[in-house]
N, C-alpha and C positions, 0 to 999 in steps of 0.2 A: 906091822905088816902093812905092806906097800900096797895101795889102791889105786887103780888107774881107772877113768871112768870117763866114757866117751858121749859126745853130744852133737847135736846138729844134721843128724839126718833126716831125709823126710822122702816127698815124693816131689819131684821135678821135672819139667818137661824137656825134650832135648833141646841142647842147644843154651838152657838154663846155667845157673849157678849154685853153689852150695858153700858154706864155710863149716867143716867140722873141728869142733875142740876136743883136748883131751887131757883134764888134770890129774896129775901123779902125787900122790900124798907121801912123797920121799923128802928124806933131810936135807938131801944135796942135789937139787934137781939139776944143777947145771953139770953134773959128772956122768950124767946118763947120755945114752943115745936113743934117740927116740924114734917109732918108726909108725907108720900107718900100714896095714896089710888089709886085703880083700878076700872073701870066699863068696863067689857067685855060685848059683844053683848047677850043683855037678861037678863042681872043678874046685882044685886044691886051693889053699890060701896062699896068696902071692903078695910079695912086697910090693906097695906103691910108690913109696917115697919114706926117706930117711934123713935124718940131720944129726949130725955128731955133736959132741959136747963144744967143739970148735966152730960150729956152723956149718961144716961141710955137708952138703945136699946129694941126694942121690934119688935118680926116678927110673922108673918103670918105663920101658921104651913107649910103650901105650898111652901116656900120661904126659908125658914131655912136651912143654909150651901150653899146658891146660890146667895143669895143678901146682899148685906151691906149696912148700912145706915152710913153717917157720916155726920159731920158738920165743916164749917170753920167760925167760929164767925167773924172773921177781915174781911172776905169778904161776910158777911153775906147771907153764900149759905150753903145748904144743897145737898146731893149728894146720888145718888142711884146707884151702881155698882151691876149690874145684871149677871149673868155667867150662864153658863148652861141652857139657855134659853130653854122652852119648848112652842108647840103651845099653849098651855093652859095659857102662861103668855100674849097671845095676850089682849088687853085692851087698852083703853085710861088712862094714869097714871096722876092723881092731886098730886099736893103738897099743904098742909094744914099748914098754922102758926097760933099756938093756942096762944093767950094772958093768961096766966094764971092771971094777975091782973084782967083784963075786963071780960075775959070768952067769948072772942069773937074769934072767927075763919077765916081766910080768906084763901079763896080758889084760884087758879091759874086756866088758861082756859085748861090746859091740854094738853098732848104730847101723839100722838099715838105708841105706839109700837106694832110691828106685826111681829111674829115668824113664820116664814114658808119656806118650801123649793120650 
């Protein structure tokens, strides 16, 4: 059974930084497309950033230049470095592991990020 576990959320002041981590208990991590999504109060879940098995990245326009997604296949972990945080970045951040072969996606429980002074 695939488990996806996020960590690293918390309370940060505007302009601050946080790094989120997501560990996936899969047999071959390298074949998964990994993504970070977020859901703010009253909003739908949206894609924040994604990274393919080949290392190609994609970002939402609202976070380009501020957030960086990366992966460590040996540790089966994906990271989201978030800089210059804004109050509108406040949300629950979810990690998703997508298996190209089966077409299945696996979600973590989410980690809360709050940007407030």
